[in-house]
C-alpha positions in Angstrom: 18.9 1.6 0.4 16.0 3.8 -0.8 13.8 6.7 0.1 11.5 9.1 -1.6 10.2 12.5 -0.6 7.4 13.0 -3.1 5.4 16.2 -2.6 6.6 16.5 1.0 6.7 19.9 2.8 9.9 21.6 1.9 10.8 22.5 5.5 10.7 18.8 6.4 12.7 17.5 3.5 16.1 18.4 4.7 15.5 16.9 8.1 14.1 13.8 6.6 17.0 13.3 4.2 19.4 13.7 7.1 17.5 11.1 9.2 17.4 8.7 6.2 21.1 8.9 5.4 22.0 8.4 9.0 19.6 5.4 9.1 21.4 3.8 6.2 19.5 4.9 3.1 21.6 5.6 0.1 19.0 5.9 -2.7 17.3 9.3 -2.8 14.5 9.7 -5.4 13.8 13.2 -6.6 12.1 15.0 -9.5 11.9 18.5 -11.0 8.2 18.6 -10.2 8.6 17.7 -6.5 10.2 21.2 -6.0 12.4 20.0 -3.1 15.7 19.3 -4.8 17.3 22.3 -3.1 16.3 20.9 0.3 17.6 17.4 -0.6 20.9 19.0 -1.8 21.2 20.9 1.5 21.0 17.6 3.4 23.5 15.9 1.1 26.0 18.7 1.6 25.6 18.4 5.4 26.0 14.7 5.4 29.1 14.8 3.1 30.7 17.6 5.1 30.3 15.5 8.3 32.0 12.6 6.5 28.9 10.4 7.1 28.8 9.5 3.4 30.8 10.2 0.3 29.0 11.4 -2.9 30.0 8.1 -4.6 28.2 6.2 -1.9 24.9 7.9 -2.8 22.5 7.0 -5.6 20.7 10.2 -6.6 17.8 10.1 -9.0 15.8 12.8 -10.7 13.3 13.0 -13.5 12.7 15.0 -16.7 9.3 16.9 -16.5 6.9 16.5 -19.4 7.3 20.1 -20.6 11.0 19.6 -21.3 10.9 16.7 -23.8 12.2 18.6 -26.8 15.8 17.8 -27.6 17.0 21.3 -26.8 15.3 21.3 -23.4 16.6 18.0 -22.0 20.2 19.0 -21.1 19.2 22.3 -19.5 16.5 20.6 -17.4 19.1 18.1 -16.2 21.6 20.9 -15.4 18.9 22.7 -13.4 18.4 19.6 -11.3 22.1 19.3 -10.8 22.3 22.9 -9.7 19.4 22.5 -7.3 20.9 19.4 -5.8 24.4 20.8 -5.6 26.0 17.8 -7.4 28.0 17.4 -10.5 26.2 14.3 -11.8 23.1 12.1 -11.3 23.3 8.4 -10.9 20.0 8.0 -12.7 17.8 10.4 -14.8 14.3 9.3 -15.8 11.7 10.5 -18.3 9.0 11.1 -15.8 5.9 10.5 -17.9 5.4 9.3 -21.5 3.0 12.2 -22.3 4.9 15.3 -23.4 3.2 18.7 -22.8 3.7 21.9 -24.6 6.6 24.1 -23.5 5.6 27.4 -21.8 2.5 28.2 -19.8 3.8 26.6 -16.6 4.3 23.0 -15.7 0.7 22.1 -16.4 -0.1 24.1 -19.6 -3.8 24.4 -20.4 -5.8 26.2 -23.1 -8.5 28.8 -22.4 -11.0 26.0 -21.8 -8.9 24.3 -19.2 -7.8 21.4 -21.4 -4.2 20.2 -21.1 -2.0 21.1 -24.1 0.0 18.1 -25.3 3.1 18.2 -27.5 4.0 15.8 -30.3 7.7 15.3 -29.3 8.7 11.7 -30.2 10.0 9.7 -27.2 13.0 8.8 -29.2 13.9 12.4 -29.7 13.9 12.9 -25.9 15.8 9.6 -25.4 18.6 10.6 -27.8 19.0 13.8 -25.9 19.2 11.8 -22.7 21.9 9.6 -24.2 23.9 12.7 -25.0 23.7 13.6 -21.3 25.3 10.3 -20.5 28.1 11.0 -23.0 28.6 14.4 -21.4 29.1 12.9 -18.0 26.1 14.6 -16.5 24.4 11.3 -15.6 25.5 7.7 -15.3 22.3 5.9 -16.1 19.0 6.8 -17.9 15.6 5.2 -17.7 11.9 5.6 -17.9 9.0 6.1 -15.6 5.3 5.3 -16.1 5.9 3.7 -19.5 4.1 0.5 -20.5 5.8 -2.5 -22.1 5.1 -1.4 -25.7 6.6 2.0 -25.1 9.7 0.5 -23.3 10.2 -2.0 -26.1 10.1 0.8 -28.7 12.9 2.6 -26.9 14.9 -0.6 -26.6 14.5 -1.3 -30.3 15.8 2.1 -31.4 18.2 3.3 -28.7 22.0 3.4 -28.4 21.9 3.2 -24.6 19.3 0.8 -23.2 17.0 2.0 -20.3 18.6 0.9 -17.0 15.4 1.3 -15.0 11.7 1.5 -15.3 9.9 3.2 -12.3 6.2 2.5 -12.0 3.4 2.3 -9.4 3.5 -1.1 -7.7 1.8 -2.2 -4.5 -0.4 -5.1 -3.5 -3.5 -3.6 -5.1 -1.5 -3.1 -8.4 1.1 -5.9 -8.6 2.1 -5.3 -12.2 3.3 -8.9 -12.6 3.4 -8.9 -16.4 5.3 -5.7 -16.5 7.8 -6.8 -13.8 8.5 -10.0 -15.7 8.9 -8.0 -19.0 11.6 -5.8 -17.4 13.4 -8.6 -15.6 13.5 -10.6 -18.8 15.3 -7.7 -20.4 17.7 -6.9 -17.5 15.9 -3.7 -16.7 15.7 -2.9 -13.0 12.1 -2.1 -11.9 11.4 0.4 -9.2 8.1 0.6 -7.3 6.8 4.0 -6.3 3.8 4.4 -4.0 4.6 0.9 -2.6 2.4 1.5 0.4 -0.5 2.9 -1.6 -0.2 6.5 -0.2 -3.7 7.9 -0.8 -2.6 11.4 0.3 -0.6 11.9 -2.9 -1.9 14.8 -5.0 -4.0 13.4 -7.8 -4.6 10.1 -6.1 -7.7 8.1 -7.1 -10.5 9.0 -4.6 -11.6 5.4 -4.6 -8.3 4.2 -3.3 -8.8 2.5 0.1 -6.5 2.0 3.0 -4.1 -0.6 1.8 -2.2 -0.9 5.1 -5.5 -1.5 6.9 -6.0 -4.8 5.0 -6.6 -7.6 7.6 -4.3 -9.9 5.7 -1.4 -7.5 6.1 -2.2 -7.0 9.8 -2.3 -10.8 10.3 1.1 -11.3 8.6 2.5 -8.4 10.6 1.5 -10.2 13.8 3.0 -13.4 12.5 6.4 -11.9 11.7 6.5 -9.2 14.4 6.4 -6.5 11.7 4.1 -3.7 10.6 1.8 -4.0 7.6 4.1 -1.5 5.8 7.2 -3.7 6.4 5.3 -6.7 5.1 4.5 -4.9 1.9 8.1 -3.7 1.4 9.5 -7.2 2.1 7.0 -8.6 -0.5 8.3 -6.2 -3.1 11.9 -6.8 -2.2 11.5 -10.6 -2.6 10.1 -9.9 -6.1 13.5 -8.3 -6.9 11.9 -4.9 -7.1 13.5 -1.7 -5.8 11.2 0.2 -3.4 11.1 3.9 -2.7 8.6 4.5 0.1 7.8 8.1 0.7 8.1 9.5 4.3 9.3 12.5 6.1 8.4 11.1 9.5 11.6 10.0 11.3 10.1 7.0 13.0 8.6 5.7 9.7 11.8 6.3 7.8 13.7 4.1 10.4 10.9 1.5 10.4 10.8 1.1 6.6 14.5 0.0 6.4 14.1 -2.7 9.0 13.1 -5.4 6.6 16.3 -7.4 6.2 15.9 -9.6 9.2 13.0 -11.7 8.0 11.7 -13.5 4.9 8.1 -14.2 3.8 7.3 -17.8 3.0 6.2 -18.7 -0.5 2.6 -19.1 0.7 2.7 -15.7 2.4 4.1 -14.1 -0.8 1.2 -15.5 -2.7 -1.2 -14.3 0.0 0.0 -10.7 -0.4 -0.1 -11.1 -4.2 -3.7 -12.2 -3.9 -4.7 -8.7 -2.9 -4.1 -7.5 -6.4 -7.1 -5.8 -8.0 -5.4 -3.8 -10.8 -6.3 -0.7 -8.8 -4.2 2.2 -9.9 -3.5 5.1 -7.6 -2.0 7.6 -10.1 -2.2 8.2 -13.8 -5.5 6.5 -14.3 -6.5 8.9 -17.0 -3.7 8.2 -19.5 -2.1 4.9 -18.4 -3.2 1.4 -19.2 -2.9 -1.7 -17.0 0.6 -2.4 -18.3 2.5 0.6 -17.2 
């Protein structure tokens, strides 16, 4: 199962994780930058203490922030996430963005003119340090986020441990068909964040429209007796894509998992795919259409 609590109010996160686990979710997607790992960890501890789940039943993910790409910073950053979450290991650790920033000066370092300060740390330096974290037993799998196919292939060609997962933005307005095929052809699991086109995410494109208000999705929802959100999640699931919808609303958390009792027809899959307009919600300033 899956769930994400991206940029959600801290006071709601613990409750949301408890609701999600009790509803059947087992995949919890976190990141250093979300600043809610402590709250997620509190809920995990509560659920495990109640014997509702075992740690080995959960799939806990976190991400390396872009100011910690230097080899000496990778392991400490991972250990900090482990400490916050209250766990001994992660199931998956991702490089959050392929654009390293200078260490120091906060999480979004800028010069005196307000320009972002980038670093020249090679991705392979970061990846090698990630591999050592696997060797140390701190994480079971490592992967990438927001990388394009060229960047992913460069890691594959030079790594010791192949990326297990690529997490990128995917939704009906940004279907990423070429990138999905690229990953599937290389046995890399692809995960879709912002699958419902959440326009309330900080940094979202101001031009992004209401995806779930699309007449096509409403019509299909009526046909299958499902919500537009459930139609989108099912469309992704049938493309063999892992989905991590963000929600802290209990009713939506429960609704998002009710997608295993129906299947979209081939024609309806194509109808949803037809909504694609290569419209990116996040990262539009430094990502191309393949990533």
